C-alpha positions as CSV (number, residue, x, y, z in Angstrom):
1,M,108.6,172.4,120.7
2,H,106.3,172.6,118.1
3,T,103.8,169.9,117.5
4,V,103.0,168.9,114.0
5,S,99.4,168.9,113.1
6,G,97.7,166.5,110.8
7,G,97.3,169.1,108.1
8,E,101.0,169.8,108.1
9,V,101.9,166.1,107.8
10,A,99.5,165.8,104.9
11,G,101.0,168.8,103.3
12,I,104.5,167.3,103.7
13,L,103.4,164.0,102.3
14,V,101.8,165.7,99.3
15,A,105.0,167.8,98.7
16,V,107.2,164.6,98.8
17,F,104.8,162.8,96.5
18,W,104.9,165.7,94.0
19,A,108.7,165.9,94.2
20,I,108.9,162.1,93.5
21,L,106.4,162.4,90.6
22,V,108.2,165.4,89.1
23,S,111.5,163.5,89.4
24,F,110.0,160.5,87.5
25,L,108.5,162.8,84.9
26,A,111.9,164.6,84.5
27,V,113.7,161.3,84.0
28,A,111.0,160.2,81.5
29,L,111.3,163.5,79.6
30,V,115.1,163.2,79.4
31,R,114.9,159.7,78.1
32,L,112.2,160.8,75.6
33,A,114.4,163.6,74.5
34,Q,117.3,161.2,73.9
35,T,115.1,158.8,72.0
36,L,113.8,161.7,69.8
37,K,117.4,162.8,69.2
38,A,118.5,159.3,68.2
39,T,115.4,159.0,65.9
40,T,116.1,162.3,64.3
41,K,119.7,161.2,63.6
42,L,118.5,157.8,62.2
43,V,116.0,159.5,59.9
44,A,118.7,161.9,58.7
45,D,121.1,159.0,58.0
46,V,118.3,157.0,56.1
47,T,117.5,160.1,54.1
48,D,121.2,160.6,53.2
49,Q,121.4,157.0,52.0
50,A,118.0,156.8,50.3
51,V,118.5,159.8,48.0
52,P,121.4,158.2,46.1
53,L,119.6,154.8,46.1
54,L,116.5,156.4,44.6
55,A,118.6,158.2,42.0
56,D,120.2,154.8,41.1
57,A,116.8,153.1,40.9
58,S,115.5,155.9,38.6
59,S,118.5,155.5,36.4
60,A,118.0,151.7,36.3
61,V,114.4,152.1,35.3
62,R,115.3,154.5,32.6
63,S,117.9,152.1,31.2
64,A,115.4,149.2,31.4
65,Q,112.9,151.3,29.5
66,T,115.5,152.0,26.8
67,Q,116.3,148.3,26.5
68,I,112.6,147.4,26.3
69,D,112.2,150.0,23.5
70,R,115.1,148.4,21.6
71,V,113.7,144.9,22.0
72,D,110.3,146.1,20.8
73,S,112.0,147.6,17.7
74,I,113.9,144.4,17.1
75,A,110.7,142.3,17.5
76,S,109.0,144.6,15.0
77,D,111.8,144.2,12.5
78,V,111.8,140.4,13.0
79,Q,108.1,140.3,12.4
80,E,108.5,142.4,9.2
81,V,111.3,140.1,8.0
82,T,109.2,137.0,8.7
83,S,106.2,138.4,6.7
84,N,108.6,139.3,3.8
85,A,110.1,135.8,3.9
86,S,106.6,134.2,3.9
87,A,105.6,136.3,0.9
88,L,108.9,135.4,-0.9
89,S,108.3,131.7,-0.2
90,T,104.8,131.9,-1.5
91,T,106.0,133.7,-4.6
92,V,108.8,131.2,-5.3
93,A,106.5,128.3,-4.7
94,S,103.9,129.7,-7.1
95,T,106.5,130.7,-9.7
96,F,108.7,127.6,-9.8
97,G,106.6,125.0,-8.0
98,G,104.2,124.2,-10.9
99,P,106.9,124.0,-13.6
100,L,109.3,122.0,-11.5
101,V,106.6,119.5,-10.7
102,K,105.8,119.2,-14.4
103,V,109.5,118.7,-15.3
104,A,109.9,116.1,-12.5
105,A,106.8,114.3,-13.7
106,F,108.1,114.4,-17.3
107,G,111.5,113.1,-16.3
108,Y,109.8,110.3,-14.3
109,G,107.7,109.4,-17.3
110,V,110.7,109.3,-19.6
111,R,112.6,107.1,-17.2
112,R,109.7,104.8,-16.8
113,A,109.2,104.6,-20.6
114,I,112.8,103.8,-21.2
115,G,113.0,101.4,-18.4
116,G,109.9,99.5,-19.7
117,R,111.6,98.8,-23.1
118,K,114.6,96.9,-21.8
119,D,114.1,93.2,-22.4
120,D,116.9,91.9,-20.1
121,V,115.4,93.6,-17.0
122,P,112.6,91.5,-15.5
123,A,109.4,93.4,-14.8
124,K,108.8,94.4,-11.2
125,E,105.8,93.1,-9.2
126,P,103.3,95.9,-8.9
127,R,103.0,97.3,-5.4
128,R,99.8,96.6,-3.6
129,T,97.8,99.5,-2.4
130,V,96.1,99.0,0.9
131,I,93.6,101.4,2.4
132,V,92.2,100.7,5.9
133,G,92.9,97.0,5.6
134,R,91.3,96.6,2.1
135,T,93.0,96.2,-1.2
136,V,92.1,98.8,-3.9
137,P,90.0,97.2,-6.7
138,A,92.6,98.1,-9.4
139,A,95.3,96.3,-7.5
140,R,92.9,93.2,-7.1
141,R,92.4,93.1,-10.8
142,A,96.2,93.2,-11.5
143,K,96.6,90.4,-8.9
144,R,94.0,88.3,-10.6
145,N,95.6,88.8,-13.9
146,N,98.9,87.7,-12.6
147,R,97.4,84.5,-11.2
148,T,95.8,83.5,-14.4
149,K,99.0,84.0,-16.3
150,K,100.9,81.7,-13.9
151,D,98.4,78.9,-14.1
């Protein structure tokens, strides 16, 4: 029989330890390879789905830009129409405003003059004009004149 020396036992232990270590490393490498394979497949799937989505997004952005350009054009046209309407309003007011006010004032004066000559219609009480709680002097004078006539 052969006796096993301490160096041989140590060598066997080291060999077993290395075999176990290599087995664990082999299992870890196999799992890492499977993970990398699954990751590669996932990235390929994401790429396949992302390319059409990016194309759709690009199309949507182009369409939105076209709509914004249209809205900008419409807003510009509205601003031009507004300025034209303002100019037209100013022109109409300056052209017809003065004469119309004069005609209205003349008509009011004629009605007032005709209305003052009717004897069967009693005269109206003059309206009092009040400014910040005080009676205007012309209105006071008219009021005083009415009092003296009644007495």
